N, C-alpha and C positions, 0 to 999 in steps of 0.2 A: 826146667824151670819153664821153658815154654809151652810144654804139655800141661803144667799145672794151670799157668794162666788162661789157657784155651779152656781147659774143663771149667775152672773157676767162672769165666765167662758165660759158659753153656748153663752152668747151675744157676747163675744169676738169671739169665734170661728166662731159663725155665720155669723159677718162682714166679717171675712178672707174667709170663704168659699163662701159667696155670691159673693164676689169681684172676687175671683177665677173663680165662674160660670158663671160671665157676663163678664170673661177677662178683669176687670177693674183693675187699679192698687190698691193695698194695701196701703193705707195712714198712715204715721207716722207723728204724731203732736209733734215736738221738741221744746220744750218751753225753754226758759232760761231769764235771767234778765238783761245781759249785752248788751252795745251797740254794734251794727254789725261790728263796725270797732276796738274793742278789739280782742285780741287772741282767745278768747271762741268765740266771734261772727263769725270770719273768720274762725275758725276751723268747727263750726255748718255749715256753707255754704259749706264747701269743703266735708265735708262727705255728705250732701244732694247731691252734684255733683257725688261723687264717687257710692255712695248709687243707685242712679237712673241710672247711666252707668253701673255698675257691674250687675245688676238685669235686664237690658234692659226694665227699666220702668216697672217692676212688682210690683217696690214700688215707692211712690211718697212721699218726705218727705218735709213736710211744717214747715219752721223754723220760730219762733216767738220769737224775740229779745225784750228786755226791758220790759219784763214782760206784754206784750201788750194782751197775751192770758189768762194767769194766774198770779195771785199776787203772790210776792215773799212768803208771809205766808201761801199760799195756794197750792203750788206747791205739796209737798209731798202727801197730801191728793187726789189731781188731779190725780197723776201719780197711786197710789194706786187702784183708782177708776176706771181707765181706761180712764178718759177724755182727757189725753193726754198719749203718748206712750214712749216718752224719754224726759229726763231733763238733766242738766249738772249743779247742785247746787254747792256750795262750800262744802267742805268735813264736815266744821262743821254741816251742816244740818243733817247730817246721825246720829249723836250722839242723838238727840232727839228721834229718832226711838226706842230707847232703846240698842243703840249699842254705848257705852260710849267710846269704846276705839278708835272711829274715833277722837274723840277730842285731841287725842295725837299730830295730826297735828299742832293743834293750839297752842301748848308748845311753849313760847320763846326761841330762841336760841336753839333749838333742833337739828338742822341741821347745819353744817358748809357749805356745798355748796350743789351743784345740785348733786354731787357724791353721797354723803350721802342720799339724798332724793330719788334719783332713784333707790338706792339700795333696798328702802323700795317700792315703788310703782311699781317697775318692777320686785320685788322678790316674795317670797313665803308669806311674811308677807301682802303684797298686796291683794293677791289671798285670802289669808284667813279673810282677813277682808271683801272682797266682798263676801265671801260666806256665812257670817252672816247676810247679807241682804235678802237672799233669803227666809226666814222664815217669813219676812215682804211682799212677793210677789214683790221683786224688784231685778232684775238681774243686777251686776255691770259689765260694758262692758270696761271701760278705765278711766284711770287717766291722767288729762290735767293740764298741769303748767299753772300758770298765771306768778307768781313770788315772791321775797320776799318783805315784807311788809315795809312800812316808815311810820313816824308819821306826823302829821300836824297841826298846831293851827294859831291863830294870835298872837303867840308871839313866842320868839325863845325856841324850846326844845333842851337844850343841857345836862341837868343834871336832875337826879330824881326829885330835888325840884322844879324844873319848871312846873313839871306836878300836883303839888298839886292844889288842888281846882279846877282842870279844870273838865269840863263836857264832855267825849271822847266817841262819837258813837262808837258801836261796833255791830257786828252782834252777833245773840243769842249763846252763848258757854261761858260755866263756867269758861273754862281754861282763856278765853281772858278777863272774868270779873275779875278772880283773878289776872291775868298780870297786868291790869289797876289799881287795888286796891294797888299793891305793889308797884305801883309809887307814890300813894295818890291824884290819880284821881278818879273820880265817872263816872263808865261805864253805857253808856245810850245804850239800844237795839232800833235800828230804821232801818225800811226795807231799802234795798240800793237804791232803786228808791228815797226816800224820803231824803236821805244825803243831797243833795246841798240845799234844802229848809230849813232844820234844820240848817245848818251851816249858811244860809242867814241870818234867823231870829235869831240866836243866841239861838236857843233852845240848840244846843248843841256848846261847844268850839272849837273842834277839832276832829280828827279821824285818823284810820290808815286804809291804803290799799296798793296795787300796784299802781305804778307809772302810768300804763296803765288806770287803773279805774279812776286814780285822774284825769287825763287829759282829759278822753272822757266824764267824767260825768260833765267837766268843773269846778271841785273841786277849781282849781287854781285861779277860780274868785273871791272866797269868804274866801281863806285862805293865809295868808301873809307869813307864813312860812313853809318849807317842809325839815324836818329832815331825812337825809339817815341813818335809822338805821338797816334795814336788818334783824329785830328781829324776825320775823315769816314769816311763808309760807303761799301763798294764792294758793290753787289749787282747781281742780275740779273733780267731780266723774261723769261720763257719765254714766246714768242708766236708765234702762227700766222696763215696766211693765211686768214681768216674764210668766204671762198667755199669754199676747200678744205673747211674743217672742216665747214661747214653741209651740205655735200652726202655727207659720210660718213653710213653707214647708223647709225641710233641705237644699235644694240648695239654696233657698234665705236666711237663716240664714248664710250659708257658705259666700255669697256673701256680707252679710251686716257686717260679722266679719272681712271680707278683707278690706272692706270700712272704718270701724272703726279702724283699725291697722294703715292705711296709714293716715288717718285723725289725728290721735295719734301722729304719727312721724312729721306731718306738724304743729299740734298746739304746741308741744314742741319745734320744731325748731324754729318758730317765735316767741315764748314768750318772749325770751330774746331781741331780737332785737325791737320789739314793744315797750316793756318797756323803752329800751335806746333811741329809738326816741321820745317817750313820754316825757322823762328826758328833750331832746334838746328843745322841744315845750315849755314845761313850764318854761325853762329858757328863751328862745325866747320871751315868751309873757311880761314878765317883770312884772307880776303881783304877782309872789310869789318867795320870796327868798330861794334859796337851801343852807342848812346848810349841812356841811360835818364833821362829828365828829374827834376830835383827837382820837388817841388810848386811852387815859386815859379817855375820856368822853364816849366812846363805853364801855370800861370795867365797868365803874360805873352803867350805865342803864344796863348792861348785869348783874352785879351783884345785882341789887336790882329786877329785872326783874324773874331771875331764882329762886327767893325764893319762887314763885307761884308753882314751881315743887314740892315742899316739902308740900304746903298747901292744894294741891289737894288731894281729896279722891275719884277722879272719876275713874280713870284707877288703875287697879290691879298692886301692886309694882311688882309682878313676870314678867307681861307683859312689863312693863317699862323697867326693866333690860334686857329683851330679845330684846326690841327694840334697846336699847342704846350699846348694846355689843353683841347681838346674842349667839352663842355656846362659846364664850369666858368667860362669867360671870359663 
């Protein structure tokens, strides 16, 4: 294994040095599984533009959306092997690397609003979480927002009993699994790009996602009801192959860091607007009924789902207390 890592490092360094020697652009393959017209898709393209501009084309960023280059389930392995240089997976994808603390982002009703959320992603806790990735050969570059998640199905979802016996698609996450179980639903893990077909063929009955993903993946065509629950957060970690990044010239790294900082501001600024626009488009389609919960209905769903906080044994309780109240605990 050590020999493999050593040879892999030499290979990456060789590619960079060879490109420099021939005065060729260094290629960054940036793969993600969202559509180009989602907040993540647009932010990736914005980063590409800025990275090439600031490095004066020393860097060429090739963006591959919709899992066209690397499939959802193979992303992490491809990054660690150096087959791609950058990814923007959902935060849930980082926990299976052995860093379970990342699953705290999946806990239902853990954030009241974006102020709570950004206190984490833009603060020391976010940095500390990214630092844990480095032993895995991964460098954390930025947190990008999508939005808070909503629930959908082919029946109205207003109270916990409405979820009983439904097969609900989830991404791989023990926390989200517990969340669905707390509602009496059966969680089913299905890759993102296969969700539309799974709903169309009734392999699953419903799902959770941000509204922008709901619309751009045409899920409104195969789901009759969308309930605005805002129960959980969907965000992304922009990550890079650490060996590749470390071998880059310092001036190039500085330019890429500047490009990423600006792309992150762009991503987070457009995320809310994109989701608001997507909700308007779902309504205009007439294919999906939008359900707005009463205060009592939302409280009942919240009460049911937060029982998953107590059931989880994934995240150390001390870390959870720190997350929730910092130095005040």
